[in-house]
N, C-alpha and C positions, 0 to 999 in steps of 0.2 A: 542621636539626632540632636539637632540644634533646638534650643529652647526658644519658643516664640515670644516675642516681646508682648507687653501688655496692650500695646496699641495694635490695631488691626493691620497697620501698614508694615510689611516686612522690611527689615533693615538690610543693608548691603552685606554685612557680616553673616547674617543668617542665610542669605542666598549663597554665599561662597561656601559655607559649611555644608549646606544641603546638597550642593551639586555633586560632589564625589560619591555620596551615598546613592543617589539616584542612578548615576552612571555605573557604579560598581555592582549594585544589586538589581539592576534592571535585567531585562532579557538578554541584551547583548553582553552585559557584564558577566552574567552567569555562564554564557557560552564561552567567553574569553577565559574565565577561570577554569572551566572544565577542559577546554582544549589545551591550555598551558599545562594543566596537571597530567593529561594523557601524554603530551609530548615529553614531559619530564620523565614519566614512568617508562616510556619506550626507550628514551636515550639511556636511562639508568640500566635498563635491562640489557641493552647491547654493549654498553661500555663497562658495565660492572662484572662481566663474566670473569675477568682476570683476578678478581678478589674472592671468588667463590671457592671454598675448599671445605673439607670435612673437619670436624672438631677433633683435635688430637686426643682428648681425654675420653670421649665417648665413641669416636670413630663414626659419627653420624653427621648428616647434613642438618644445618639449622632450619628452623621453620621458615625463616625469611627467604631462604634460598631454594625452596622447593620448586619455584617457578622455572628454574634453570634445568630441572631434570628432563624435561621433554626433549630438548635439543642438544644439550651440552654435557652428556654423561662422561664422555672421554676427556673433555676439557677439564671437568671438575676433578677427575682422577689425576690428570697431568698436573694441574695446579696444586693439588694436595701433595703429590709426591715432591715437587720442587720446593714447596713451602716447608714441608717437614724436613727435608734434607738441609735447607738453609738454617732453620731454627735449631736443628740438632747439632749442626756444626758450630753455631754460635754458643749453644749451651755447653758443648764440650770445651770450647776455648775458655769460657768463663769459669767452668769447673776446674780446669787445669790451672788457671791463674789463681783461683782461691786456694787450691791445694799447695801452690808454690808460695803463697803468702803475698801475692801481688793484688792490688786493688783492681778489679775488672772494669771499673767505671772510670771514664775520663774525668780528670779533675781540672778545674779552672785555676787552681792556686799553684799548680806545679810548673807553670810556664809551658815551654815547648816540649818538655819531657813527658810523654804519655805514660800513665800508669806507673809512675816512679814511687808512689807512696806505698809503703809496706803495710800489711794488715796483720792482725793477730787472728789466725784462722780458727783458733779455739774459742773465740767469742760466739755467743748465741746467734747473732745475726748471720755470721758467715757459715756456721754449722747448718742452720736451717735453710739458708739459701742453697748450700751444696746439696742437701737432701732433696729440696724441691727440684733442683736441676736434674738430679738423678731420676726422680719420679717422672718428670716430664719426658726425659729421654727414653725411659722404659715404655711409657704410653705411646710415644711416637714410633718406637721400634715395633711394638705390638700392632699398631695401626698400619704401618708400612708393610708388615707381613701379610695383612689381609687385603691390601690393595689389588694384587693381580687377579684375585677371584672375588672381588667385592661385588655384592648385589645391592642395588638400591631398593 
C-alpha cells in the first residue's frame, strides 16, 4: 500500500498507487481473479489431455494427472503407447550412433554435416549414457508389456 504523506491532504501519486489495489482486491477484483483461474484450469484440463501419459520408470500416472482418470483412461493408454514407442525409437537410434562412434547430438560447429564428429565410445560419459539408454528402453518395454491389461 502507498505510504500516506505527513499532511492530511492525499497527493496525486498516492491516489494513483492506491487505485489498482482497491480495484484488484475488492469484491469484483476477487470475482475476476477466481473466474479467470477457473477458466484457466478448465482449458488446461481439456487441452492438456494429449500430454498425459504414464511414467516409463514406475509405469504409474503422476499425482498431477489423476483428474484425467475419470473420462480419459483409453486416451491416456494411447498417449502412453505412442510416446513410449517414439522415445524408444529415439533411444535406439542414439544407442546405435554411440556404439558406432558417432556423436548423437547435433553440433553447431560442424556446418551442414550433421553428426560428423567422431567420439571415443570408451570414455565414461558415452559408456554411462549408453547404459542409461539401455535401462530406459528396458523400463519402456516392461511398461509397454503391461499396457494391454493395465488397471488404474
